[in-house]
N, C-alpha and C positions, 0 to 999 in steps of 0.2 A: 225435151227441156223440162226440168223439174220445176214445179210451182212451189214456192216457199209457203209456209203456214201463214197466209194472209187472209183474215176474215174480218167481217164487220164486228166491231166491239159493242158490248152491251152492258157496260158497268153502270150501275145506278149511281146518280149523284145525289148528295144530301139535299134535302128540302125540295126535291124535284127540279133542281136546276138543270138547264140543258147541257149537253156534252160540250167539252171545250172546243173552241173553234178549230184548233189544230187537228183534233180527232175527226171532226166532221169533214175537214178538208182532206184528210187521209181516206176517209170513206169514199169520197168522190173520186179521188185518184185511183183507188182500188177498183172502182166500177169501170174506169177507163182501162186500167191494166187488164182486167178480165177480157175485154174486147180485143185489145192489142195482142194479148197472149194467145188468143184463139186463132189468129190469122198468121200462120207460119211465114207467109210471103209478104207480110206487111198489110196495113190497112190505112185508108185515108180518113181525114177528119170528118168528112161528111157521114161516113158509115159509123164512126164512133159516136157522133152526135145522135144519129138515128137510133142506135142501140142503147145508149145510156140515157137519152132524153135530158141531158144536162144543158143549161143555158150556155150560150157561146162564151161569155166571160169566165164562167166557172170551168168550162171544158178547157179553155186555153190555160188557165192557172193549173189545172190538174195535170195536163200534158207537160207543162213546164216543170212541175214538181217531179214527175216520173223521169223526165230526161235528166234532171239534176241528180236524182237518186240512182241513175244508171239502170232504171227499170224499163225505159223506152229509148229507142234510138231513131232519130230522123233519117229517112232514106230517100227523101224527095220532097217536093212542095206539098206540105200538109199530109205527109204519109209517114207512118211509124212502124217500127218493128220492136219486138220484145228486146230489152237490153241485157247486157252481160251480168248485171247484178242478180238476176234471177238464178244464176248458177252459184252465187257466192255463199249461200247459206250452208252448202255441203262441202265447201272447199277445205281440203286438208291443210292448205297453206294459210288459213286464217284471213283470206281476202275480204270476207264479209266484215271482220273487225277492222281491217285496214280501210275499207270503204266508210265505216262509221267514223273512224278517226279523221279521214279526209273531210267528211261532212262537217264535223264539229270544228275543224280548223277553218273551213270556209265560213261558217257562221261566226266564229271568233273574229275573223278579219272583217266580215260585213258589219258587225256591231261595234268593233273596235274595243273589245273587252274580253276578259276570260269568260269561258262558257262552261257550264256544268250540266250533267244529267244526274238527277237524284231520284231515289225510290224509297217508298215506305215499306219496309220489310220486317216482319216479326215485331211490329210495334216500335220500330226505330227508324230515324232518318239516316239514309246512307247515300253518299256521293258515289255513283257507280262509274262515271266517265267525266273527264274534263279536258279542255284544250286551253292552254295558256301560251305565253311567249314573253320575250324581253320587254315589249311595250304593253303587254296585257297580263300583268301578274295576277295570280290567284289571291283571294283574300286570305290573310293570315288567320289560321284557325287557333286563335288564342283561347277559345272556349270550345269544347267538343260540340260539333254541330248537332249531335244527338240530344244535347241538353239545351239547345238554343232554338228550337223550332218556332217558338213564339216571337223571336226577334229577327229571324232571317227570312228573306224572300223565299228561299228553298223550303224552309219549314212551313211557312204559311201556305205555299202552293200545295203542299202535301196535306196539311191539316184541313184545308178548305174542301178537300175531296172525301174526308172522313165524315161519318155520321156523328151525331151528338155524343153518343156513348163512347165511341172510340176516341174522340177528342178528349173527353173527360178522363178516360183511362190514361191517355198519354200524359196529360197535365198532372195527373195524380202521381205519375212516376218521375216527372220532370217539372220542378217548380218554375214559376214565372219569375225568374231572377232578373233584376235590373242590371243591365250591362252598361248602358249609357243613359243620359238624361231623356233620351227619346224612346226608350224601351217601354212597351206596354206591359204592365204587371197585373192588370185586372183581367180575369178570365171573361167577364161579361163584355168588357170593351174589345177584347180580342175576337170573341165570337161574333160580335156586332160588325167588326171590320171585315171579317171573313164572309159573313152572310149578306152584307149590304153592298158589296162592291158590284159595279156594273157587270153584266154578263160578259164573260171572256176577257175582262180587263186583267192585265198582269198584276201579280202580287208584288208589293214593294217593301224594301227595307231601306228606310231613310235614316241612316246612321244609327239604327237600333241595335245592331250587333257590334259594330265598331265605329268609333268616331273617324270621319274622313273617308268612309266607304259607303257607297249606295249600291243597291242590288235590285234586280227585277226577275221574276220567275213566271213561267207560263205552264199550266197543267197540260200534260200530253198523254194521260193515262189511256191505255188500250187493253190492259189485262187486269188480273185480279188485284194487283198492287198499284197504289197511287204513284204516279211518276210526274216529273216536271223537267223542263229545261230552263236554265237560269243564267244570268250574267252578273258580274260584279265590276264596279268602276271605282278605282282608288282615289276618287275626288268627289266631294259633295256638290255636284253640278246637276241641278234638277233638269235643266234643258237638255244636257247630254244624255241623262238617264232616260228621259221621255223619248228622245229620238232612238236610242239604242233599244229600248223596250219595244218600240213600234216595229223595228226591224226584226227583233227576236220573235215577236208574235207572228210575223209574216213568214218566217223560216222554220217555225216550230214543226210544221208538218213534214218538212224535209228531214229533220232530226228523227222524228218518229218513224218515218219510212226506213231510214238508215238503221235504226235500232231493230226493226222487224227483220230487215235483210240480214243483219248480223246475228240474229237469233237472241239478242239481248232482251227483247220484248216479245212475248207470245200473246197475240190478241185473244180475248175471250170470244168464243163463237156465239152468235145469235141463233135464233130459231132457223131451221134449214131454209125457209123461204127468204131469209134476209142475208144468207151467205153471199159474199162477193166472190171469193175464190175458195174453192173447196180444199181443205187440208189434205195433204198426201203423206204426211209423216207417219 
């Protein structure tokens, strides 16, 4: 069975901030996956706990994430086998991409809103994946998202992962235009908002990009490019946004795992002693 390129990420965050919660959760899941994948006949939870030294609640969450991502399969009471998704990265039928679409659709239904994956590539904001539906429409892109990073949850989640100079460079190319009465147009105020948010708190767009739409985004970076997963709700309902953002944050690790399986995200390798699964590509 081929192991996909799954390694512990080591991207520096600005101002020494800790890695996003989703990324740390994935690190823990990959530690579990390493053990599961080593036992071709399956392995029980007791042995996994012994080898990973993860606390019980953390271990349970990691196993749940692996099962949902198709990376582990239950074979009995508290026993697990490597899942089918480990084969998908090399599938000529694009099954890895299909698995990613299924994951995004599941998250869309869980949060009750359109869901997006975005990446900062070559100095620009790019929506790389999304899942919508009749009851969960995507936000109307009335202004190019590349020019609205300061006003969108997606843009803020990407900018917050950049260092000061890269942020300055971005804003030198894209003016802080006022799209609504809620849009921040002060660079100082924007940077303060990005740098003083509580650790791992979602980034929000409270009708800053478009009146009547609120959004939330969670950083999920695992490679050289900043990435995030986000949602949009076409009603200005703070209570609904808060609940949806909480669910999005709890499922961000599943999205990141699905991106890795699909080959859409290649984690940056740490030092050899920190590697979770050795790359075989």
